A tleap script that builds the chain and sets N, CA, C and O, in Angstrom:
source leaprc.protein.ff14SB
mol = sequence {
  NMET GLU TYR ILE THR PHE MET HIE GLY ASN
  SER ASP GLY LYS ALA THR GLU PRO GLU TRP
  ASN ALA PHE PHE GLU LEU ALA GLY ASP SER
  GLY LEU PHE ARG GLY GLY SER ALA MET GLY
  LYS ARG TRP THR ILE GLY LYS GLY ALA ASP
  VAL ALA SER ASP GLY ILE ALA GLY TYR MET
  ARG PHE ASP ALA ASP ASN VAL ASP ASP LEU
  VAL ALA LEU LEU SER LYS HIE PRO THR ILE
  LEU HIE GLY GLY THR ILE GLU ILE CYS CGLU
}
set mol.1.N position { 22.966 -4.346 87.416 }
set mol.1.CA position { 23.393 -5.527 86.714 }
set mol.1.C position { 22.073 -5.451 86.105 }
set mol.1.O position { 21.040 -5.359 86.769 }
set mol.2.N position { 22.140 -5.512 84.128 }
set mol.2.CA position { 20.854 -6.091 83.429 }
set mol.2.C position { 21.265 -7.791 83.923 }
set mol.2.O position { 22.357 -8.312 84.151 }
set mol.3.N position { 19.699 -8.399 83.965 }
set mol.3.CA position { 20.047 -9.887 83.575 }
set mol.3.C position { 18.917 -10.422 82.754 }
set mol.3.O position { 17.859 -9.793 82.786 }
set mol.4.N position { 18.993 -11.388 82.102 }
set mol.4.CA position { 17.959 -11.936 81.557 }
set mol.4.C position { 17.820 -13.308 81.653 }
set mol.4.O position { 18.730 -13.996 81.190 }
set mol.5.N position { 17.037 -13.747 82.069 }
set mol.5.CA position { 16.327 -15.229 82.517 }
set mol.5.C position { 16.230 -16.194 81.598 }
set mol.5.O position { 15.881 -15.750 80.505 }
set mol.6.N position { 16.429 -17.489 81.634 }
set mol.6.CA position { 15.885 -18.105 80.490 }
set mol.6.C position { 14.991 -19.496 81.284 }
set mol.6.O position { 15.745 -20.147 82.007 }
set mol.7.N position { 13.708 -19.957 81.249 }
set mol.7.CA position { 13.516 -21.018 81.930 }
set mol.7.C position { 13.444 -21.719 80.584 }
set mol.7.O position { 13.088 -21.396 79.451 }
set mol.8.N position { 14.053 -23.094 81.319 }
set mol.8.CA position { 14.496 -23.985 80.266 }
set mol.8.C position { 12.966 -25.197 80.604 }
set mol.8.O position { 12.775 -25.548 81.768 }
set mol.9.N position { 12.100 -25.667 79.569 }
set mol.9.CA position { 11.074 -26.458 79.232 }
set mol.9.C position { 11.140 -28.138 80.364 }
set mol.9.O position { 10.239 -28.977 80.363 }
set mol.10.N position { 12.394 -28.224 81.183 }
set mol.10.CA position { 12.639 -29.533 81.267 }
set mol.10.C position { 12.411 -29.685 83.124 }
set mol.10.O position { 13.217 -30.126 83.943 }
set mol.11.N position { 11.098 -29.172 83.337 }
set mol.11.CA position { 10.392 -29.066 84.760 }
set mol.11.C position { 9.806 -30.779 84.928 }
set mol.11.O position { 9.286 -31.302 83.943 }
set mol.12.N position { 9.915 -31.414 85.983 }
set mol.12.CA position { 9.587 -32.667 86.012 }
set mol.12.C position { 7.938 -32.418 86.170 }
set mol.12.O position { 7.209 -33.282 85.683 }
set mol.13.N position { 7.361 -31.332 86.797 }
set mol.13.CA position { 5.472 -31.207 86.475 }
set mol.13.C position { 5.749 -29.740 85.845 }
set mol.13.O position { 6.721 -29.213 85.305 }
set mol.14.N position { 4.074 -29.222 86.262 }
set mol.14.CA position { 3.720 -28.244 85.362 }
set mol.14.C position { 2.994 -27.525 86.674 }
set mol.14.O position { 1.982 -27.885 87.274 }
set mol.15.N position { 4.041 -26.148 86.960 }
set mol.15.CA position { 3.228 -25.154 87.335 }
set mol.15.C position { 2.068 -24.782 87.575 }
set mol.15.O position { 1.278 -24.507 86.672 }
set mol.16.N position { 1.755 -24.709 88.939 }
set mol.16.CA position { 0.006 -23.757 88.850 }
set mol.16.C position { -0.383 -22.364 88.404 }
set mol.16.O position { 0.312 -21.391 88.112 }
set mol.17.N position { -1.606 -22.534 88.434 }
set mol.17.CA position { -1.523 -20.887 88.559 }
set mol.17.C position { -1.141 -19.953 89.811 }
set mol.17.O position { -0.665 -18.820 89.873 }
set mol.18.N position { -1.581 -20.975 90.877 }
set mol.18.CA position { -1.553 -20.175 91.800 }
set mol.18.C position { -0.035 -19.753 91.802 }
set mol.18.O position { 0.384 -18.656 91.434 }
set mol.19.N position { 0.763 -20.863 92.303 }
set mol.19.CA position { 2.249 -20.799 91.787 }
set mol.19.C position { 2.976 -19.451 91.196 }
set mol.19.O position { 3.869 -18.757 91.683 }
set mol.20.N position { 2.117 -19.324 89.726 }
set mol.20.CA position { 2.613 -18.586 88.930 }
set mol.20.C position { 2.223 -17.192 89.320 }
set mol.20.O position { 3.096 -16.334 89.450 }
set mol.21.N position { 1.035 -16.941 89.501 }
set mol.21.CA position { 0.979 -15.753 90.666 }
set mol.21.C position { 1.411 -15.268 91.889 }
set mol.21.O position { 1.682 -14.086 92.100 }
set mol.22.N position { 1.489 -16.309 92.824 }
set mol.22.CA position { 2.712 -15.946 93.616 }
set mol.22.C position { 4.279 -15.687 93.787 }
set mol.22.O position { 4.995 -15.552 94.780 }
set mol.23.N position { 4.484 -15.675 92.599 }
set mol.23.CA position { 5.674 -15.338 92.238 }
set mol.23.C position { 6.348 -14.513 91.423 }
set mol.23.O position { 7.525 -14.213 91.225 }
set mol.24.N position { 4.965 -14.134 90.871 }
set mol.24.CA position { 5.148 -12.853 90.458 }
set mol.24.C position { 4.800 -11.589 91.190 }
set mol.24.O position { 5.183 -10.441 90.965 }
set mol.25.N position { 3.776 -12.171 92.362 }
set mol.25.CA position { 3.451 -10.931 93.299 }
set mol.25.C position { 5.096 -10.854 93.942 }
set mol.25.O position { 5.662 -9.844 93.524 }
set mol.26.N position { 5.863 -11.601 94.751 }
set mol.26.CA position { 7.458 -11.653 94.580 }
set mol.26.C position { 8.092 -10.863 94.164 }
set mol.26.O position { 8.749 -9.868 94.468 }
set mol.27.N position { 7.660 -11.750 92.996 }
set mol.27.CA position { 9.134 -10.755 91.895 }
set mol.27.C position { 8.691 -8.693 91.938 }
set mol.27.O position { 9.404 -7.772 92.338 }
set mol.28.N position { 7.572 -8.661 91.475 }
set mol.28.CA position { 7.155 -7.225 91.562 }
set mol.28.C position { 7.440 -6.534 92.844 }
set mol.28.O position { 7.951 -5.415 92.788 }
set mol.29.N position { 7.161 -7.086 94.020 }
set mol.29.CA position { 7.343 -6.833 95.135 }
set mol.29.C position { 9.074 -6.742 95.610 }
set mol.29.O position { 9.436 -5.990 96.515 }
set mol.30.N position { 10.079 -7.671 94.806 }
set mol.30.CA position { 11.165 -7.292 95.213 }
set mol.30.C position { 11.630 -5.963 94.284 }
set mol.30.O position { 12.636 -5.414 94.734 }
set mol.31.N position { 11.327 -5.632 93.622 }
set mol.31.CA position { 11.836 -4.534 92.872 }
set mol.31.C position { 12.965 -4.977 91.751 }
set mol.31.O position { 13.934 -4.219 91.719 }
set mol.32.N position { 12.986 -5.768 91.091 }
set mol.32.CA position { 14.171 -6.590 90.319 }
set mol.32.C position { 13.385 -6.699 89.539 }
set mol.32.O position { 13.751 -5.951 88.632 }
set mol.33.N position { 12.166 -7.324 89.161 }
set mol.33.CA position { 11.151 -7.316 88.040 }
set mol.33.C position { 11.036 -6.619 86.534 }
set mol.33.O position { 10.290 -5.640 86.571 }
set mol.34.N position { 11.477 -6.829 85.493 }
set mol.34.CA position { 11.367 -6.132 84.595 }
set mol.34.C position { 10.685 -6.551 83.702 }
set mol.34.O position { 10.397 -5.678 82.884 }
set mol.35.N position { 10.193 -7.770 83.446 }
set mol.35.CA position { 8.983 -8.212 82.527 }
set mol.35.C position { 9.464 -9.482 81.851 }
set mol.35.O position { 10.543 -9.681 82.410 }
set mol.36.N position { 9.341 -10.143 81.253 }
set mol.36.CA position { 9.279 -11.373 80.454 }
set mol.36.C position { 7.958 -11.918 79.911 }
set mol.36.O position { 6.871 -11.341 79.927 }
set mol.37.N position { 8.303 -13.391 79.325 }
set mol.37.CA position { 7.091 -13.525 78.374 }
set mol.37.C position { 7.515 -15.198 78.198 }
set mol.37.O position { 8.658 -15.643 78.297 }
set mol.38.N position { 6.233 -16.007 77.902 }
set mol.38.CA position { 6.639 -17.412 77.064 }
set mol.38.C position { 7.441 -17.487 75.625 }
set mol.38.O position { 7.408 -16.480 74.918 }
set mol.39.N position { 7.912 -18.251 75.326 }
set mol.39.CA position { 8.297 -18.132 74.397 }
set mol.39.C position { 6.664 -18.767 72.893 }
set mol.39.O position { 5.731 -19.569 72.834 }
set mol.40.N position { 7.251 -17.829 72.136 }
set mol.40.CA position { 6.412 -18.371 70.783 }
set mol.40.C position { 6.808 -19.114 69.992 }
set mol.40.O position { 7.732 -19.888 70.243 }
set mol.41.N position { 6.247 -19.064 68.922 }
set mol.41.CA position { 6.932 -19.296 67.757 }
set mol.41.C position { 8.748 -18.811 67.253 }
set mol.41.O position { 9.261 -17.732 67.549 }
set mol.42.N position { 9.171 -19.494 66.767 }
set mol.42.CA position { 11.045 -18.806 66.489 }
set mol.42.C position { 11.319 -18.829 65.441 }
set mol.42.O position { 10.480 -19.464 64.802 }
set mol.43.N position { 12.280 -18.368 64.715 }
set mol.43.CA position { 12.496 -18.419 63.456 }
set mol.43.C position { 14.628 -18.600 63.934 }
set mol.43.O position { 15.107 -18.021 64.909 }
set mol.44.N position { 15.331 -19.345 63.135 }
set mol.44.CA position { 16.970 -18.988 63.436 }
set mol.44.C position { 17.136 -19.009 62.091 }
set mol.44.O position { 16.623 -19.764 61.265 }
set mol.45.N position { 18.119 -17.856 61.901 }
set mol.45.CA position { 18.610 -17.636 60.635 }
set mol.45.C position { 20.339 -17.392 61.241 }
set mol.45.O position { 20.814 -17.051 62.324 }
set mol.46.N position { 20.874 -17.744 59.997 }
set mol.46.CA position { 22.353 -17.406 60.003 }
set mol.46.C position { 23.256 -19.037 60.348 }
set mol.46.O position { 22.777 -20.141 60.607 }
set mol.47.N position { 24.579 -18.638 60.227 }
set mol.47.CA position { 25.551 -19.621 60.452 }
set mol.47.C position { 24.876 -20.196 61.889 }
set mol.47.O position { 24.421 -19.514 62.807 }
set mol.48.N position { 24.957 -21.680 61.792 }
set mol.48.CA position { 24.248 -22.126 63.099 }
set mol.48.C position { 22.918 -22.356 63.696 }
set mol.48.O position { 22.465 -22.749 64.771 }
set mol.49.N position { 22.303 -21.783 62.092 }
set mol.49.CA position { 20.487 -21.542 62.719 }
set mol.49.C position { 19.956 -23.325 63.080 }
set mol.49.O position { 18.875 -23.487 63.647 }
set mol.50.N position { 20.649 -24.315 62.768 }
set mol.50.CA position { 20.127 -25.633 62.720 }
set mol.50.C position { 20.496 -25.983 64.824 }
set mol.50.O position { 20.264 -27.035 65.420 }
set mol.51.N position { 20.929 -25.042 65.252 }
set mol.51.CA position { 21.186 -25.387 66.802 }
set mol.51.C position { 20.212 -24.328 67.493 }
set mol.51.O position { 20.804 -23.466 68.142 }
set mol.52.N position { 18.807 -24.242 67.465 }
set mol.52.CA position { 18.481 -23.629 67.709 }
set mol.52.C position { 17.382 -23.688 69.356 }
set mol.52.O position { 16.306 -24.282 69.306 }
set mol.53.N position { 17.672 -23.266 70.179 }
set mol.53.CA position { 17.276 -23.937 71.477 }
set mol.53.C position { 15.944 -23.633 71.399 }
set mol.53.O position { 15.397 -22.533 71.473 }
set mol.54.N position { 15.454 -24.785 71.232 }
set mol.54.CA position { 13.691 -25.005 71.382 }
set mol.54.C position { 13.724 -25.770 72.591 }
set mol.54.O position { 13.067 -26.799 72.746 }
set mol.55.N position { 14.441 -25.303 73.396 }
set mol.55.CA position { 13.921 -26.069 74.902 }
set mol.55.C position { 13.967 -25.132 75.886 }
set mol.55.O position { 14.016 -25.411 77.084 }
set mol.56.N position { 13.950 -23.803 75.341 }
set mol.56.CA position { 13.704 -22.316 76.350 }
set mol.56.C position { 12.407 -22.215 76.322 }
set mol.56.O position { 11.941 -22.196 75.182 }
set mol.57.N position { 11.703 -22.149 77.128 }
set mol.57.CA position { 10.226 -22.137 77.470 }
set mol.57.C position { 9.526 -20.803 77.299 }
set mol.57.O position { 8.488 -20.575 76.677 }
set mol.58.N position { 10.748 -19.487 78.364 }
set mol.58.CA position { 10.225 -18.759 78.374 }
set mol.58.C position { 11.618 -17.497 78.866 }
set mol.58.O position { 12.706 -17.937 79.237 }
set mol.59.N position { 11.452 -16.533 78.817 }
set mol.59.CA position { 12.120 -15.300 79.586 }
set mol.59.C position { 11.679 -14.410 80.088 }
set mol.59.O position { 10.590 -13.979 79.709 }
set mol.60.N position { 12.550 -13.671 81.382 }
set mol.60.CA position { 12.747 -13.087 81.919 }
set mol.60.C position { 13.427 -11.784 82.688 }
set mol.60.O position { 14.376 -12.098 83.407 }
set mol.61.N position { 13.154 -10.619 82.661 }
set mol.61.CA position { 14.118 -9.594 82.538 }
set mol.61.C position { 14.194 -8.874 84.132 }
set mol.61.O position { 13.131 -8.634 84.705 }
set mol.62.N position { 15.570 -8.539 84.826 }
set mol.62.CA position { 15.389 -8.083 85.619 }
set mol.62.C position { 16.813 -7.272 86.069 }
set mol.62.O position { 17.762 -7.896 85.594 }
set mol.63.N position { 17.178 -6.314 86.684 }
set mol.63.CA position { 17.957 -5.104 87.240 }
set mol.63.C position { 18.528 -6.007 88.575 }
set mol.63.O position { 17.644 -6.323 89.371 }
set mol.64.N position { 19.651 -6.368 88.838 }
set mol.64.CA position { 20.035 -6.531 90.106 }
set mol.64.C position { 21.691 -5.459 91.034 }
set mol.64.O position { 22.632 -4.897 90.474 }
set mol.65.N position { 21.541 -5.521 91.765 }
set mol.65.CA position { 22.746 -5.114 91.918 }
set mol.65.C position { 23.721 -6.076 92.160 }
set mol.65.O position { 24.923 -6.029 91.902 }
set mol.66.N position { 22.918 -7.149 92.801 }
set mol.66.CA position { 23.919 -8.348 93.135 }
set mol.66.C position { 23.095 -9.226 92.609 }
set mol.66.O position { 21.869 -9.109 92.611 }
set mol.67.N position { 23.826 -10.297 92.055 }
set mol.67.CA position { 23.437 -11.732 91.051 }
set mol.67.C position { 23.307 -12.588 92.413 }
set mol.67.O position { 22.730 -13.640 92.137 }
set mol.68.N position { 23.595 -12.527 93.616 }
set mol.68.CA position { 22.662 -13.125 94.971 }
set mol.68.C position { 21.545 -13.037 95.525 }
set mol.68.O position { 20.964 -13.830 96.266 }
set mol.69.N position { 21.208 -11.876 95.077 }
set mol.69.CA position { 20.028 -11.351 95.171 }
set mol.69.C position { 18.931 -11.717 94.274 }
set mol.69.O position { 17.822 -12.005 94.724 }
set mol.70.N position { 19.212 -11.716 92.952 }
set mol.70.CA position { 18.477 -12.199 91.824 }
set mol.70.C position { 18.378 -13.689 92.260 }
set mol.70.O position { 17.254 -14.118 92.520 }
set mol.71.N position { 19.679 -14.692 92.386 }
set mol.71.CA position { 19.555 -16.239 92.967 }
set mol.71.C position { 18.345 -16.350 93.952 }
set mol.71.O position { 17.368 -17.039 93.658 }
set mol.72.N position { 18.421 -15.749 94.975 }
set mol.72.CA position { 17.760 -15.971 96.115 }
set mol.72.C position { 15.993 -15.839 95.520 }
set mol.72.O position { 15.081 -16.620 95.791 }
set mol.73.N position { 15.940 -14.875 94.848 }
set mol.73.CA position { 14.256 -14.500 94.187 }
set mol.73.C position { 13.898 -15.846 93.450 }
set mol.73.O position { 12.827 -16.378 93.741 }
set mol.74.N position { 14.843 -16.520 92.376 }
set mol.74.CA position { 14.695 -17.264 91.316 }
set mol.74.C position { 14.720 -18.695 91.982 }
set mol.74.O position { 14.296 -19.623 91.292 }
set mol.75.N position { 15.154 -18.952 93.194 }
set mol.75.CA position { 15.477 -19.923 93.780 }
set mol.75.C position { 13.729 -20.625 94.575 }
set mol.75.O position { 13.454 -21.744 95.007 }
set mol.76.N position { 12.918 -19.388 94.468 }
set mol.76.CA position { 11.087 -19.311 94.607 }
set mol.76.C position { 10.424 -19.382 93.099 }
set mol.76.O position { 9.208 -19.187 93.070 }
set mol.77.N position { 11.019 -19.613 91.964 }
set mol.77.CA position { 10.380 -19.307 90.858 }
set mol.77.C position { 9.890 -20.805 90.257 }
set mol.77.O position { 10.593 -21.795 90.461 }
set mol.78.N position { 8.769 -20.883 89.585 }
set mol.78.CA position { 8.108 -21.841 89.835 }
set mol.78.C position { 8.708 -23.101 89.210 }
set mol.78.O position { 8.389 -24.256 89.491 }
set mol.79.N position { 9.807 -22.629 88.141 }
set mol.79.CA position { 10.393 -23.771 87.151 }
set mol.79.C position { 11.735 -24.133 88.055 }
set mol.79.O position { 12.284 -25.072 87.480 }
set mol.80.N position { 12.221 -23.894 88.824 }
set mol.80.CA position { 13.192 -24.381 89.907 }
set mol.80.C position { 12.334 -25.403 91.159 }
set mol.80.O position { 12.636 -26.449 91.734 }
set mol.81.N position { 10.769 -24.198 91.224 }
set mol.81.CA position { 10.187 -25.622 92.453 }
set mol.81.C position { 9.529 -26.935 92.114 }
set mol.81.O position { 8.911 -27.739 92.812 }
set mol.82.N position { 9.933 -26.907 90.481 }
set mol.82.CA position { 9.137 -28.377 89.393 }
set mol.82.C position { 10.354 -29.016 89.227 }
set mol.82.O position { 10.311 -30.085 88.617 }
set mol.83.N position { 11.829 -28.477 89.766 }
set mol.83.CA position { 13.095 -29.267 89.305 }
set mol.83.C position { 13.886 -29.045 87.606 }
set mol.83.O position { 14.860 -29.647 87.153 }
set mol.84.N position { 13.074 -28.007 86.981 }
set mol.84.CA position { 13.793 -27.476 86.196 }
set mol.84.C position { 14.714 -26.318 86.136 }
set mol.84.O position { 14.829 -25.787 87.240 }
set mol.85.N position { 15.447 -25.725 85.142 }
set mol.85.CA position { 16.550 -25.136 85.364 }
set mol.85.C position { 16.132 -24.060 84.648 }
set mol.85.O position { 15.285 -24.249 83.775 }
set mol.86.N position { 16.673 -22.667 84.898 }
set mol.86.CA position { 16.858 -20.989 84.968 }
set mol.86.C position { 17.988 -21.089 84.490 }
set mol.86.O position { 18.907 -21.686 85.050 }
set mol.87.N position { 18.100 -20.283 82.944 }
set mol.87.CA position { 19.393 -19.736 83.039 }
set mol.87.C position { 19.498 -18.263 83.411 }
set mol.87.O position { 18.506 -17.535 83.386 }
set mol.88.N position { 20.856 -17.778 83.799 }
set mol.88.CA position { 20.792 -16.791 84.041 }
set mol.88.C position { 22.016 -15.851 83.038 }
set mol.88.O position { 23.128 -16.374 82.954 }
set mol.89.N position { 21.798 -14.526 82.321 }
set mol.89.CA position { 22.432 -13.924 81.913 }
set mol.89.C position { 22.897 -12.393 81.919 }
set mol.89.O position { 22.086 -11.476 81.785 }
set mol.90.N position { 24.463 -12.168 82.107 }
set mol.90.CA position { 24.458 -10.680 82.303 }
set mol.90.C position { 23.973 -9.659 80.747 }
set mol.90.O position { 23.939 -8.430 80.800 }
savepdb mol mol.pdb
quit
């Protein structure tokens, strides 16, 4: 199953570069990680364009046979470690 995760910008603190490096190594070693990025400038078009998701700070893609495996990996994500929110979507 393919998943996209959205990291919300609501963490209690800022993750350090060593924390990110450790997570990216763990994610790469898991075989689940397929890429991602921080969010840059954004545009919203169409109906409901005034309801933008400005609170989303980044995204990551994963492939996992079992969402529980993904949740276990994400429990070590810097956003979670700093009290923030990650949204997981199929």
